[in-house]
MDAnalysis code that builds the backbone (N, CA, C; Angstrom):
import MDAnalysis as mda
import numpy as np

u = mda.Universe.empty(669, n_residues=223, atom_resindex=np.repeat(np.arange(223), 3), trajectory=True)
u.add_TopologyAttr("name", ["N", "CA", "C"] * 223)
u.add_TopologyAttr("resid", np.arange(1, 224))
u.add_TopologyAttr("resname", ["MET", "ALA", "GLU", "SER", "LYS", "VAL", "SER", "VAL", "TYR", "TYR", "MET", "LEU", "ARG", "ARG", "SER", "ILE", "THR", "ASN", "LEU", "VAL", "TYR", "ALA", "PRO", "GLY", "GLN", "VAL", "LEU", "ASP", "ILE", "ASN", "SER", "ILE", "SER", "ASP", "GLU", "LEU", "GLY", "VAL", "SER", "ARG", "ALA", "PRO", "VAL", "ARG", "ASP", "ALA", "LEU", "LEU", "ARG", "LEU", "ALA", "SER", "GLU", "LYS", "LEU", "VAL", "ASN", "VAL", "PHE", "PRO", "GLN", "LYS", "GLY", "THR", "ARG", "VAL", "SER", "LEU", "LEU", "ASN", "ARG", "ASN", "ILE", "ILE", "TYR", "GLN", "GLU", "ARG", "PHE", "MET", "ARG", "ILE", "THR", "LEU", "GLU", "LEU", "GLY", "ILE", "LEU", "GLU", "GLN", "CYS", "LEU", "LYS", "ASN", "LEU", "SER", "ASP", "PRO", "GLU", "LYS", "ARG", "HIS", "ALA", "PHE", "VAL", "THR", "LYS", "LEU", "LYS", "GLY", "LEU", "LEU", "LEU", "ALA", "GLN", "HIS", "ALA", "SER", "VAL", "LEU", "ASP", "ASN", "ASP", "LYS", "ILE", "ALA", "PHE", "LEU", "LYS", "TYR", "ASP", "ASP", "ASP", "MET", "HIS", "HIS", "LEU", "LEU", "TYR", "THR", "GLN", "ALA", "GLU", "CYS", "GLU", "TRP", "ILE", "TRP", "GLU", "THR", "LEU", "VAL", "SER", "LYS", "THR", "GLY", "ASN", "ASP", "HIS", "ARG", "VAL", "ARG", "ILE", "LEU", "SER", "TYR", "LYS", "THR", "SER", "GLY", "ILE", "SER", "GLU", "LYS", "VAL", "LYS", "ILE", "GLU", "HIS", "LYS", "GLU", "LEU", "ILE", "ASP", "ALA", "ILE", "SER", "ILE", "GLY", "ASP", "ILE", "GLU", "LEU", "ALA", "LYS", "LYS", "LEU", "ASP", "ARG", "ASN", "HIS", "LEU", "GLU", "ARG", "LEU", "TYR", "ASP", "GLU", "ILE", "ASN", "VAL", "LEU", "ARG", "GLU", "SER", "PHE", "PRO", "GLU", "TYR", "PHE", "GLU", "LYS"])
u.atoms.positions = np.array([
    [-20.471, -53.021, -15.199],
    [-20.658, -53.166, -16.642],
    [-20.484, -54.620, -17.077],
    [-19.487, -55.310, -16.488],
    [-19.250, -56.716, -16.850],
    [-20.466, -57.566, -16.535],
    [-21.071, -57.316, -15.352],
    [-22.268, -58.067, -14.965],
    [-23.409, -57.800, -15.919],
    [-23.531, -56.548, -16.374],
    [-24.587, -56.187, -17.318],
    [-24.417, -56.926, -18.633],
    [-23.173, -57.023, -19.112],
    [-22.896, -57.738, -20.359],
    [-23.319, -59.188, -20.257],
    [-22.957, -59.821, -19.140],
    [-23.263, -61.241, -18.946],
    [-24.766, -61.472, -18.889],
    [-25.488, -60.639, -18.113],
    [-26.927, -60.836, -17.957],
    [-27.665, -60.602, -19.269],
    [-27.224, -59.597, -20.040],
    [-27.855, -59.343, -21.341],
    [-27.625, -60.540, -22.265],
    [-26.418, -61.049, -22.261],
    [-26.106, -62.217, -23.091],
    [-27.023, -63.388, -22.743],
    [-27.142, -63.715, -21.464],
    [-27.947, -64.876, -21.076],
    [-29.430, -64.657, -21.360],
    [-29.913, -63.430, -21.181],
    [-31.328, -63.164, -21.473],
    [-31.617, -63.322, -22.963],
    [-30.720, -62.788, -23.797],
    [-30.913, -62.918, -25.237],
    [-30.759, -64.363, -25.688],
    [-29.771, -65.046, -25.135],
    [-29.546, -66.445, -25.525],
    [-30.756, -67.310, -25.173],
    [-31.309, -67.094, -23.981],
    [-32.476, -67.868, -23.562],
    [-33.667, -67.603, -24.487],
    [-33.858, -66.343, -24.870],
    [-34.972, -66.010, -25.762],
    [-34.798, -66.638, -27.143],
    [-33.553, -66.698, -27.608],
    [-33.295, -67.286, -28.929],
    [-33.425, -68.804, -28.885],
    [-32.812, -69.442, -27.900],
    [-32.830, -70.910, -27.864],
    [-34.206, -71.465, -27.510],
    [-35.043, -70.666, -26.839],
    [-36.406, -71.116, -26.525],
    [-37.418, -70.653, -27.579],
    [-36.893, -70.079, -28.686],
    [-37.710, -69.643, -29.829],
    [-38.667, -68.507, -29.508],
    [-38.380, -67.753, -28.438],
    [-39.125, -66.510, -28.212],
    [-38.808, -65.563, -29.366],
    [-37.520, -65.519, -29.735],
    [-37.099, -64.877, -30.976],
    [-36.952, -65.989, -32.008],
    [-37.773, -65.939, -33.025],
    [-37.823, -67.030, -34.006],
    [-36.651, -66.963, -34.974],
    [-36.263, -68.109, -35.541],
    [-35.231, -68.116, -36.581],
    [-35.600, -67.164, -37.716],
    [-34.650, -66.309, -38.100],
    [-34.892, -65.346, -39.166],
    [-35.408, -63.996, -38.690],
    [-35.784, -63.905, -37.401],
    [-36.344, -62.655, -36.889],
    [-35.270, -61.570, -36.790],
    [-35.613, -60.368, -37.217],
    [-34.697, -59.232, -37.129],
    [-34.624, -58.760, -35.677],
    [-33.402, -58.469, -35.216],
    [-33.193, -57.989, -33.860],
    [-32.733, -56.537, -33.915],
    [-33.492, -55.657, -33.301],
    [-33.170, -54.232, -33.293],
    [-32.466, -53.883, -31.983],
    [-31.234, -53.417, -32.080],
    [-30.437, -53.135, -30.881],
    [-31.105, -52.072, -30.014],
    [-31.656, -51.043, -30.622],
    [-32.297, -49.981, -29.842],
    [-33.504, -50.501, -29.072],
    [-34.316, -51.327, -29.726],
    [-35.513, -51.874, -29.072],
    [-35.121, -52.784, -27.911],
    [-34.099, -53.619, -28.131],
    [-33.648, -54.530, -27.073],
    [-33.066, -53.740, -25.904],
    [-32.301, -52.703, -26.208],
    [-31.722, -51.854, -25.162],
    [-32.818, -51.235, -24.305],
    [-33.854, -50.709, -24.955],
    [-34.967, -50.101, -24.217],
    [-35.711, -51.134, -23.389],
    [-35.932, -52.299, -23.987],
    [-36.680, -53.358, -23.299],
    [-35.942, -53.843, -22.052],
    [-34.602, -53.964, -22.136],
    [-33.812, -54.476, -21.018],
    [-33.320, -53.373, -20.085],
    [-33.488, -52.137, -20.504],
    [-33.062, -51.027, -19.670],
    [-31.557, -50.890, -19.571],
    [-30.867, -51.166, -20.666],
    [-29.407, -51.067, -20.688],
    [-28.990, -50.235, -21.904],
    [-27.706, -49.886, -21.947],
    [-27.197, -49.149, -23.096],
    [-27.015, -50.086, -24.284],
    [-26.671, -49.523, -25.418],
    [-26.477, -50.330, -26.628],
    [-25.236, -51.214, -26.537],
    [-24.223, -50.770, -25.796],
    [-22.941, -51.492, -25.777],
    [-23.061, -52.945, -25.305],
    [-23.699, -53.242, -24.149],
    [-23.807, -54.647, -23.739],
    [-24.664, -55.497, -24.675],
    [-25.640, -54.868, -25.325],
    [-26.471, -55.599, -26.292],
    [-25.623, -55.964, -27.508],
    [-24.858, -54.993, -27.983],
    [-23.995, -55.236, -29.142],
    [-22.967, -56.330, -28.832],
    [-22.372, -56.275, -27.634],
    [-21.380, -57.288, -27.242],
    [-22.019, -58.676, -27.137],
    [-23.237, -58.719, -26.596],
    [-23.943, -60.003, -26.460],
    [-24.250, -60.599, -27.831],
    [-24.651, -59.757, -28.766],
    [-24.979, -60.242, -30.110],
    [-23.738, -60.772, -30.828],
    [-22.607, -60.128, -30.620],
    [-21.365, -60.631, -31.218],
    [-20.999, -61.993, -30.651],
    [-21.211, -62.150, -29.354],
    [-20.936, -63.452, -28.721],
    [-21.889, -64.516, -29.249],
    [-23.143, -64.162, -29.410],
    [-24.134, -65.109, -29.944],
    [-23.848, -65.455, -31.401],
    [-23.266, -64.505, -32.132],
    [-22.891, -64.774, -33.523],
    [-21.804, -65.844, -33.583],
    [-20.892, -65.834, -32.588],
    [-19.826, -66.842, -32.559],
    [-20.374, -68.232, -32.290],
    [-21.604, -68.296, -31.729],
    [-22.258, -69.577, -31.446],
    [-23.231, -69.971, -32.562],
    [-23.218, -69.214, -33.650],
    [-24.086, -69.478, -34.806],
    [-25.570, -69.289, -34.477],
    [-25.857, -68.433, -33.505],
    [-27.249, -68.200, -33.120],
    [-27.817, -66.918, -33.717],
    [-26.946, -65.993, -34.100],
    [-27.397, -64.792, -34.803],
    [-26.446, -64.509, -35.959],
    [-26.944, -63.764, -36.926],
    [-26.126, -63.274, -38.032],
    [-26.032, -61.758, -37.916],
    [-24.824, -61.251, -37.869],
    [-24.610, -59.807, -37.795],
    [-24.139, -59.322, -39.166],
    [-24.894, -58.389, -39.744],
    [-24.561, -57.840, -41.049],
    [-24.110, -56.393, -40.852],
    [-22.804, -56.118, -40.984],
    [-22.298, -54.752, -40.763],
    [-23.069, -53.716, -41.576],
    [-23.459, -52.646, -40.893],
    [-24.188, -51.526, -41.494],
    [-25.602, -51.894, -41.942],
    [-25.999, -53.143, -41.735],
    [-27.324, -53.571, -42.188],
    [-28.238, -54.032, -41.050],
    [-27.669, -54.664, -40.047],
    [-28.493, -55.129, -38.939],
    [-28.172, -56.547, -38.500],
    [-29.011, -57.061, -37.627],
    [-28.792, -58.382, -37.028],
    [-30.095, -59.163, -37.052],
    [-29.986, -60.448, -37.303],
    [-31.171, -61.299, -37.236],
    [-30.808, -62.616, -36.560],
    [-31.811, -63.269, -36.012],
    [-31.622, -64.611, -35.463],
    [-31.291, -65.544, -36.632],
    [-30.260, -66.356, -36.478],
    [-29.855, -67.226, -37.579],
    [-30.922, -68.271, -37.880],
    [-31.077, -68.564, -39.150],
    [-31.929, -69.683, -39.542],
    [-31.256, -70.980, -39.111],
    [-32.034, -72.018, -38.957],
    [-31.492, -73.314, -38.552],
    [-30.711, -73.931, -39.706],
    [-29.487, -74.306, -39.423],
    [-28.599, -74.897, -40.415],
    [-28.417, -76.377, -40.090],
    [-28.822, -77.238, -41.007],
    [-28.803, -78.674, -40.744],
    [-27.402, -79.186, -40.407],
    [-26.387, -78.679, -41.105],
    [-25.025, -79.148, -40.855],
    [-24.551, -78.773, -39.455],
    [-24.875, -77.556, -39.013],
    [-24.497, -77.120, -37.666],
    [-25.210, -77.971, -36.619],
    [-26.496, -78.235, -36.845],
    [-27.261, -79.058, -35.903],
    [-26.676, -80.461, -35.825],
    [-26.309, -81.031, -36.970],
    [-25.702, -82.364, -36.987],
    [-24.402, -82.379, -36.180],
    [-23.590, -81.339, -36.354],
    [-22.319, -81.300, -35.634],
    [-22.525, -81.168, -34.129],
    [-23.480, -80.321, -33.742],
    [-23.752, -80.160, -32.315],
    [-24.282, -81.463, -31.711],
    [-25.144, -82.141, -32.446],
    [-25.692, -83.405, -31.942],
    [-24.609, -84.484, -31.899],
    [-23.737, -84.531, -32.907],
    [-22.641, -85.494, -32.921],
    [-21.741, -85.289, -31.701],
    [-21.458, -84.041, -31.373],
    [-20.653, -83.735, -30.182],
    [-21.350, -84.235, -28.918],
    [-22.644, -83.996, -28.839],
    [-23.418, -84.432, -27.668],
    [-23.375, -85.961, -27.520],
    [-23.621, -86.678, -28.606],
    [-23.638, -88.143, -28.554],
    [-22.262, -88.688, -28.170],
    [-21.229, -88.179, -28.817],
    [-19.869, -88.666, -28.567],
    [-19.472, -88.489, -27.110],
    [-19.785, -87.327, -26.556],
    [-19.442, -87.069, -25.159],
    [-20.313, -87.876, -24.204],
    [-21.605, -87.913, -24.479],
    [-22.528, -88.488, -23.495],
    [-22.375, -89.989, -23.319],
    [-22.026, -90.699, -24.368],
    [-21.860, -92.150, -24.207],
    [-20.700, -92.461, -23.273],
    [-19.640, -91.671, -23.355],
    [-18.528, -91.843, -22.414],
    [-18.920, -91.434, -21.009],
    [-19.702, -90.356, -20.903],
    [-20.181, -89.886, -19.605],
    [-21.056, -90.939, -18.948],
    [-21.943, -91.544, -19.731],
    [-22.853, -92.557, -19.198],
    [-22.089, -93.753, -18.653],
    [-21.055, -94.174, -19.370],
    [-20.243, -95.298, -18.893],
    [-19.561, -94.960, -17.576],
    [-19.004, -93.742, -17.486],
    [-18.347, -93.326, -16.244],
    [-19.357, -93.191, -15.113],
    [-20.532, -92.689, -15.437],
    [-21.603, -92.539, -14.451],
    [-21.940, -93.880, -13.815],
    [-22.124, -94.904, -14.651],
    [-22.500, -96.219, -14.133],
    [-21.347, -96.886, -13.376],
    [-20.129, -96.610, -13.769],
    [-18.989, -97.127, -13.007],
    [-18.958, -96.521, -11.607],
    [-19.389, -95.272, -11.513],
    [-19.452, -94.615, -10.202],
    [-20.652, -95.065, -9.382],
    [-21.527, -95.867, -9.992],
    [-22.733, -96.346, -9.306],
    [-22.699, -97.860, -9.107],
    [-21.513, -98.392, -8.907],
    [-21.382, -99.845, -8.726],
    [-22.042, -100.311, -7.431],
    [-22.131, -99.437, -6.449],
    [-22.815, -99.755, -5.191],
    [-24.324, -99.742, -5.442],
    [-25.034, -100.872, -5.223],
    [-26.473, -100.947, -5.516],
    [-27.310, -99.900, -4.785],
    [-26.948, -99.603, -3.537],
    [-27.718, -98.612, -2.779],
    [-27.545, -97.214, -3.372],
    [-26.329, -96.906, -3.763],
    [-26.051, -95.614, -4.377],
    [-26.778, -95.510, -5.719],
    [-26.786, -96.609, -6.469],
    [-27.468, -96.615, -7.772],
    [-28.972, -96.452, -7.584],
    [-29.528, -97.100, -6.564],
    [-30.963, -96.996, -6.292],
    [-31.343, -95.548, -5.974],
    [-30.521, -94.866, -5.177],
    [-30.801, -93.472, -4.825],
    [-30.751, -92.584, -6.074],
    [-29.807, -92.877, -6.954],
    [-29.672, -92.098, -8.195],
    [-30.877, -92.329, -9.099],
    [-31.300, -93.567, -9.232],
    [-32.452, -93.902, -10.072],
    [-33.717, -93.232, -9.528],
    [-33.833, -93.148, -8.216],
    [-34.981, -92.480, -7.602],
    [-35.048, -91.015, -8.035],
    [-33.891, -90.363, -8.109],
    [-33.850, -88.973, -8.588],
    [-34.308, -88.883, -10.042],
    [-33.828, -89.811, -10.863],
    [-34.216, -89.814, -12.273],
    [-35.721, -90.022, -12.432],
    [-36.274, -90.937, -11.641],
    [-37.714, -91.211, -11.732],
    [-38.533, -89.992, -11.304],
    [-38.022, -89.240, -10.333],
    [-38.707, -88.028, -9.909],
    [-38.782, -87.009, -11.038],
    [-37.692, -86.889, -11.780],
    [-37.671, -85.973, -12.924],
    [-38.576, -86.469, -14.046],
    [-38.648, -87.789, -14.197],
    [-39.532, -88.356, -15.218],
    [-40.991, -88.042, -14.901],
    [-41.357, -88.111, -13.626],
    [-42.716, -87.759, -13.204],
    [-43.004, -86.274, -13.460],
    [-42.016, -85.437, -13.161],
    [-42.179, -84.005, -13.395],
    [-42.337, -83.724, -14.895],
    [-41.606, -84.472, -15.703],
    [-41.717, -84.307, -17.152],
    [-43.111, -84.718, -17.629],
    [-43.629, -85.785, -17.054],
    [-44.988, -86.228, -17.404],
    [-46.006, -85.140, -17.062],
    [-45.819, -84.494, -15.906],
    [-46.736, -83.426, -15.499],
    [-46.669, -82.260, -16.480],
    [-45.475, -81.976, -17.011],
    [-45.335, -80.870, -17.966],
    [-46.075, -81.170, -19.270],
    [-46.155, -82.466, -19.633],
    [-46.922, -82.856, -20.825],
    [-48.401, -82.574, -20.595],
    [-48.893, -82.923, -19.411],
    [-50.302, -82.683, -19.084],
    [-50.618, -81.189, -19.085],
    [-49.624, -80.374, -18.699],
    [-49.803, -78.921, -18.680],
    [-49.520, -78.287, -20.045],
    [-49.094, -79.118, -20.999],
    [-48.723, -78.628, -22.334],
    [-47.649, -77.541, -22.252],
    [-46.697, -77.754, -21.333],
    [-45.607, -76.795, -21.110],
    [-44.336, -77.357, -21.734],
    [-44.068, -76.978, -22.977],
    [-42.936, -77.548, -23.721],
    [-41.592, -77.088, -23.185],
    [-41.533, -75.862, -22.676],
    [-40.280, -75.363, -22.104],
    [-39.929, -76.153, -20.849],
    [-40.923, -76.424, -20.004],
    [-40.679, -77.215, -18.795],
    [-40.311, -78.651, -19.154],
    [-40.966, -79.200, -20.186],
    [-40.660, -80.559, -20.631],
    [-39.192, -80.675, -21.012],
    [-38.718, -79.691, -21.765],
    [-37.321, -79.716, -22.201],
    [-36.378, -79.501, -21.019],
    [-36.786, -78.673, -20.068],
    [-35.954, -78.448, -18.879],
    [-35.761, -79.746, -18.097],
    [-36.847, -80.502, -17.894],
    [-36.724, -81.763, -17.158],
    [-35.933, -82.792, -17.953],
    [-36.059, -82.726, -19.274],
    [-35.240, -83.573, -20.145],
    [-33.758, -83.288, -19.878],
    [-33.407, -82.000, -19.923],
    [-32.022, -81.603, -19.675],
    [-31.581, -81.965, -18.258],
    [-32.477, -81.781, -17.291],
    [-32.123, -82.092, -15.901],
    [-31.758, -83.567, -15.733],
    [-32.480, -84.447, -16.435],
    [-32.180, -85.885, -16.351],
    [-30.791, -86.187, -16.902],
    [-30.501, -85.641, -18.067],
    [-29.189, -85.888, -18.672],
    [-28.080, -85.210, -17.858],
    [-28.387, -84.045, -17.313],
    [-27.414, -83.323, -16.487],
    [-26.976, -84.181, -15.297],
    [-27.915, -84.909, -14.723],
    [-27.590, -85.782, -13.587],
    [-26.520, -86.810, -13.945],
    [-26.554, -87.295, -15.179],
    [-25.549, -88.271, -15.612],
    [-24.154, -87.660, -15.544],
    [-24.029, -86.429, -16.000],
    [-22.739, -85.732, -16.013],
    [-22.279, -85.429, -14.579],
    [-23.237, -85.046, -13.740],
    [-22.902, -84.759, -12.344],
    [-22.396, -86.019, -11.645],
    [-23.088, -87.140, -11.862],
    [-22.688, -88.400, -11.236],
    [-21.343, -88.888, -11.776],
    [-21.052, -88.547, -13.021],
    [-19.762, -88.925, -13.623],
    [-18.647, -87.961, -13.209],
    [-19.010, -86.948, -12.408],
    [-18.073, -85.922, -11.946],
    [-17.495, -85.143, -13.134],
    [-18.388, -84.817, -14.063],
    [-18.003, -84.097, -15.284],
    [-18.905, -82.878, -15.492],
    [-19.084, -82.109, -14.443],
    [-19.963, -80.942, -14.494],
    [-19.484, -79.918, -15.529],
    [-18.185, -79.714, -15.610],
    [-17.647, -78.727, -16.546],
    [-17.947, -79.128, -17.992],
    [-17.903, -80.425, -18.270],
    [-18.217, -80.885, -19.624],
    [-19.670, -80.553, -19.960],
    [-20.568, -80.751, -19.001],
    [-21.975, -80.412, -19.237],
    [-22.132, -78.924, -19.538],
    [-21.501, -78.087, -18.720],
    [-21.621, -76.644, -18.917],
    [-21.071, -76.230, -20.282],
    [-19.959, -76.828, -20.680],
    [-19.365, -76.529, -21.980],
    [-20.274, -76.997, -23.107],
    [-20.840, -78.190, -22.946],
    [-21.729, -78.744, -23.959],
    [-22.954, -77.856, -24.157],
    [-23.564, -77.443, -23.058],
    [-24.750, -76.582, -23.141],
    [-24.414, -75.274, -23.866],
    [-23.230, -74.732, -23.583],
    [-22.842, -73.452, -24.188],
    [-22.571, -73.562, -25.685],
    [-22.354, -74.783, -26.172],
    [-21.999, -74.977, -27.584],
    [-23.098, -75.650, -28.405],
    [-24.260, -75.869, -27.805],
    [-25.316, -76.589, -28.532],
    [-26.650, -75.829, -28.522],
    [-26.570, -74.515, -28.738],
    [-27.792, -73.708, -28.761],
    [-28.710, -74.025, -29.925],
    [-28.133, -74.376, -31.077],
    [-28.962, -74.722, -32.234],
    [-29.652, -76.062, -32.039],
    [-28.956, -76.983, -31.415],
    [-29.552, -78.267, -31.057],
    [-30.750, -78.045, -30.147],
    [-30.592, -77.132, -29.193],
    [-31.692, -76.824, -28.271],
    [-32.885, -76.249, -29.033],
    [-32.611, -75.379, -29.992],
    [-33.707, -74.770, -30.763],
    [-34.503, -75.815, -31.531],
    [-33.797, -76.752, -32.151],
    [-34.509, -77.746, -32.952],
    [-35.254, -78.728, -32.056],
    [-34.761, -78.941, -30.843],
    [-35.495, -79.790, -29.898],
    [-36.812, -79.134, -29.485],
    [-36.770, -77.834, -29.224],
    [-38.004, -77.100, -28.911],
    [-38.997, -77.257, -30.057],
    [-38.493, -77.134, -31.264],
    [-39.344, -77.256, -32.441],
    [-39.920, -78.664, -32.555],
    [-39.095, -79.664, -32.263],
    [-39.547, -81.054, -32.399],
    [-40.650, -81.378, -31.410],
    [-40.634, -80.757, -30.231],
    [-41.650, -81.050, -29.228],
    [-43.004, -80.444, -29.579],
    [-43.020, -79.606, -30.623],
    [-44.300, -79.111, -31.126],
    [-44.960, -80.125, -32.048],
    [-44.205, -81.181, -32.393],
    [-44.710, -82.216, -33.291],
    [-45.469, -83.270, -32.491],
    [-46.596, -83.674, -32.976],
    [-47.453, -84.636, -32.278],
    [-46.736, -85.957, -32.029],
    [-46.802, -86.424, -30.789],
    [-46.287, -87.748, -30.450],
    [-44.843, -87.790, -29.984],
    [-44.074, -86.718, -30.209],
    [-42.657, -86.727, -29.859],
    [-42.467, -86.807, -28.344],
    [-43.243, -86.047, -27.607],
    [-43.093, -86.037, -26.147],
    [-43.298, -87.425, -25.554],
    [-44.284, -88.153, -26.081],
    [-44.553, -89.503, -25.576],
    [-43.385, -90.430, -25.890],
    [-42.799, -90.309, -27.081],
    [-41.636, -91.130, -27.430],
    [-40.479, -90.864, -26.480],
    [-40.250, -89.582, -26.183],
    [-39.147, -89.202, -25.290],
    [-39.354, -89.812, -23.911],
    [-40.581, -89.745, -23.403],
    [-40.859, -90.317, -22.074],
    [-40.574, -91.815, -22.052],
    [-40.991, -92.525, -23.078],
    [-40.764, -93.975, -23.147],
    [-39.274, -94.272, -23.194],
    [-38.540, -93.510, -24.013],
    [-37.096, -93.723, -24.130],
    [-36.385, -93.443, -22.811],
    [-36.824, -92.412, -22.109],
    [-36.225, -92.104, -20.813],
    [-36.485, -93.226, -19.805],
    [-37.700, -93.757, -19.817],
    [-38.022, -94.831, -18.879],
    [-37.158, -96.064, -19.155],
    [-36.975, -96.396, -20.431],
    [-36.144, -97.545, -20.786],
    [-34.694, -97.330, -20.345],
    [-34.200, -96.106, -20.528],
    [-32.838, -95.790, -20.113],
    [-32.693, -95.894, -18.597],
    [-33.663, -95.372, -17.875],
    [-33.627, -95.444, -16.409],
    [-33.654, -96.905, -15.944],
    [-34.459, -97.731, -16.603],
    [-34.519, -99.155, -16.243],
    [-33.156, -99.824, -16.449],
    [-32.465, -99.476, -17.532],
    [-31.140, -100.057, -17.797],
    [-30.134, -99.593, -16.745],
    [-30.227, -98.332, -16.359],
    [-29.335, -97.810, -15.320],
    [-29.608, -98.502, -13.990],
    [-30.883, -98.766, -13.720],
    [-31.259, -99.364, -12.434],
    [-30.662, -100.751, -12.236],
    [-30.402, -101.469, -13.335],
    [-29.795, -102.807, -13.208],
    [-28.290, -102.765, -13.493],
    [-27.787, -101.577, -13.726],
    [-26.347, -101.413, -13.914],
    [-25.809, -101.965, -15.222],
    [-26.657, -102.047, -16.238],
    [-26.235, -102.596, -17.535],
    [-25.664, -101.474, -18.407],
    [-24.347, -101.339, -18.405],
    [-23.688, -100.246, -19.103],
    [-23.942, -100.292, -20.610],
    [-23.758, -101.458, -21.224],
    [-23.890, -101.554, -22.679],
    [-25.319, -101.292, -23.140],
    [-26.298, -101.815, -22.402],
    [-27.694, -101.567, -22.760],
    [-28.022, -100.083, -22.606],
    [-27.561, -99.487, -21.518],
    [-27.827, -98.065, -21.284],
    [-27.229, -97.218, -22.401],
    [-26.009, -97.530, -22.826],
    [-25.361, -96.772, -23.902],
    [-26.111, -96.947, -25.222],
    [-26.574, -98.159, -25.494],
    [-27.332, -98.414, -26.728],
    [-28.631, -97.612, -26.738],
    [-29.336, -97.619, -25.613],
    [-30.607, -96.907, -25.521],
    [-30.403, -95.398, -25.617],
    [-29.354, -94.911, -24.973],
    [-29.095, -93.471, -25.014],
    [-28.685, -93.031, -26.415],
    [-27.883, -93.839, -27.083],
    [-27.498, -93.511, -28.462],
    [-28.734, -93.434, -29.360],
    [-29.606, -94.434, -29.258],
    [-30.832, -94.437, -30.072],
    [-31.691, -93.212, -29.760],
    [-31.767, -92.877, -28.481],
    [-32.547, -91.724, -28.027],
    [-31.999, -90.432, -28.629],
    [-30.695, -90.263, -28.573],
    [-30.076, -89.034, -29.050],
    [-30.025, -88.955, -30.573],
    [-29.870, -90.096, -31.230],
    [-29.770, -90.098, -32.701],
    [-31.120, -89.898, -33.381],
    [-32.201, -90.044, -32.647],
    [-33.528, -89.882, -33.256],
    [-33.696, -88.491, -33.883],
    [-32.996, -87.506, -33.334],
    [-33.117, -86.156, -33.861],
    [-32.694, -86.073, -35.329],
    [-31.727, -86.902, -35.717],
    [-31.294, -86.905, -37.114],
    [-32.470, -87.196, -38.056],
    [-33.324, -88.138, -37.654],
    [-34.463, -88.521, -38.491],
    [-35.563, -87.460, -38.472],
    [-35.606, -86.669, -37.404],
    [-36.681, -85.690, -37.264],
    [-36.442, -84.416, -38.072],
    [-35.171, -84.127, -38.372],
    [-34.854, -82.835, -38.986],
    [-35.565, -82.633, -40.320],
    [-35.594, -83.670, -41.179],
    [-36.256, -83.518, -42.480],
    [-37.745, -83.251, -42.319],
    [-38.359, -83.912, -41.353],
    [-39.785, -83.688, -41.082],
    [-40.005, -82.249, -40.613],
    [-39.109, -81.780, -39.736],
    [-39.238, -80.420, -39.215],
    [-39.028, -79.379, -40.317],
    [-38.129, -79.670, -41.247],
    [-37.897, -78.738, -42.356],
    [-39.144, -78.612, -43.227],
    [-39.873, -79.700, -43.380],
    [-41.108, -79.653, -44.166],
    [-42.220, -78.913, -43.417],
    [-42.241, -79.096, -42.096],
    [-43.290, -78.467, -41.286],
    [-43.029, -76.990, -41.028],
    [-41.738, -76.617, -40.914],
    [-41.373, -75.230, -40.613],
    [-40.300, -74.735, -41.596],
    [-40.598, -74.680, -42.878],
    [-39.574, -74.325, -43.880],
    [-39.007, -72.923, -43.681],
    [-39.802, -72.029, -43.094],
    [-39.346, -70.658, -42.910],
    [-38.252, -70.541, -41.843],
    [-38.072, -71.592, -41.044],
    [-37.079, -71.566, -39.974],
    [-35.716, -72.136, -40.400],
    [-35.645, -72.752, -41.561],
    [-34.428, -73.434, -41.982],
    [-33.789, -72.758, -43.178],
    [-32.452, -72.861, -43.233],
    [-31.741, -72.405, -44.420],
    [-32.133, -73.282, -45.599],
    [-32.194, -72.696, -46.764],
    [-32.555, -73.442, -47.962],
    [-31.447, -74.444, -48.314],
])
């Protein structure tokens, strides 16, 4: 039963954060139970857990819906990401003081950048975001802060949703690729301050995009 609860939670969370279930969409426990082939109990438990992450709204005796995007929550999740990642990036580069070790790490990053470029050609936004996350994940792994990454991912589901939405906007994917290349170049020469500046600019860009996204997708945002 415990395994069933966990798998239902992750399946629902993935569908919500990847916008398979759109913001504001009503979630029917019976339909989800039938679709996943499980009883109502693990679905109900998963929805309560997702409610604690601000991803769904549970209305007693009335039903459950995917939460609308809340600008304040998104700002807080992004602020947490920026604050943590700049420290992670500094530690990552300190662990890469050996030029050969740094070169091997940069080679991995460039491989992911190529894969991300291929996802743009395939118009696969989910894959694009996955490679984006994989690149940043490498920074945390190299900094020996894997647990921080896992915790961050578990607490930034709304940030993930708005990123998916932003990649539907023309030109955003190309900007992200350019920013990633600049960051990789800074890492390749071991310039900690430049890398932190570029990463901050890269991560803070989402703040400017939110108002544009609210105009383009008003039905997805809280008034």
